[in-house]
N, C-alpha and C positions, 0 to 999 in steps of 0.2 A: 679606293682602289688605286694602286700605283700606276703611274703613267705608262710604264713598260708593259704592264698587264693589259691595260686598255689598248695600247698600240697593237699588241699581239692579237687580241680579240678582234680588233678592227681589221687587221690583215686577213684573219681567218674568215671574217664576215664578208669582206670584199671578194675573196677568192670564191666563196660559196655563192655569192651574188652573181659573179661572172659566169659560173657554171650554170646557175639557174636561168640566166638570160639566154645562154646558148641552148640549153634544153628547151626553153620556151620557143626559140627561133625554129628549132628542128620540129618541135611538136606542132607549131603553126603550119609548117609545110605539110606535115603528115596529115593534120586535120583537114586541110584544104583538099588533099588528094583523096582521103577516105570519104569526105563529104561528097565530092564529085562522083566517086564510085557508087555511093549509096543512091545518089540522085539518078544515075544511069540505070542502076538495078531497079529502081522504082518505076522508071519509064518502061523498061523491058517487062517488068511484072504487069504493068497496066495493059501493055499491048498484047502480050502472049497469054496471060492468065493461066499459066501452068503451075503445078506444084513446085517444080524445080526453080522457076523464076521467082516464086514467092519465097522459097527457101533462100535463094541467093540474095534477094532484097532484105530479108530479115537478118541474115548474117552480115551483110554490108552495113546495115543500120546499126547493128550491135557494135561493130568495130568502130564506126564513126562516133557513136555515143561514148564508148570507152575512151577514145582519144579526146573527146570534148571534156570529159571529166578530168582526165589527166592534165589537159591544157589549163583548165580552171584551177586545179590544185597548184600548178606551177605559178600561175599569176598570184594566187594567194600567198604562196611561199615567198615570192619576190617582195610582196608588200610587207610581210613580216620581217624579212631581212633588211629592207630599207628602213623600217621603223627602228630595228635594232641598231643599224648603222647611225641613224640620227641620234639615238640615245648615247651611243658610244662617243660620238663627236661632241655632244654636249658635255659628257663627263670629262673628255679630254680638255675642253676649253675651260672647265672649272678647276682643273688641277694645275 
């Protein structure tokens, strides 16, 4: 592969990696908030033992779990991008 093509792919990868890191930062904050809300809903459910409190707890738990999965996906995406970046840098040093 030509050096210019490798450099272009490396720039694209770097831009995507920056976006993924920013998305991960935001999702970390959101995950912390949603987890806290789910914990509070759990306590309210334990104390009040009403159907509404149970529903609120279940909903908050689902939101937190959805964000947890998204957060994990972002971490995995970053690992893939970093691996691709390493491979591109290796290719660049070989050319």
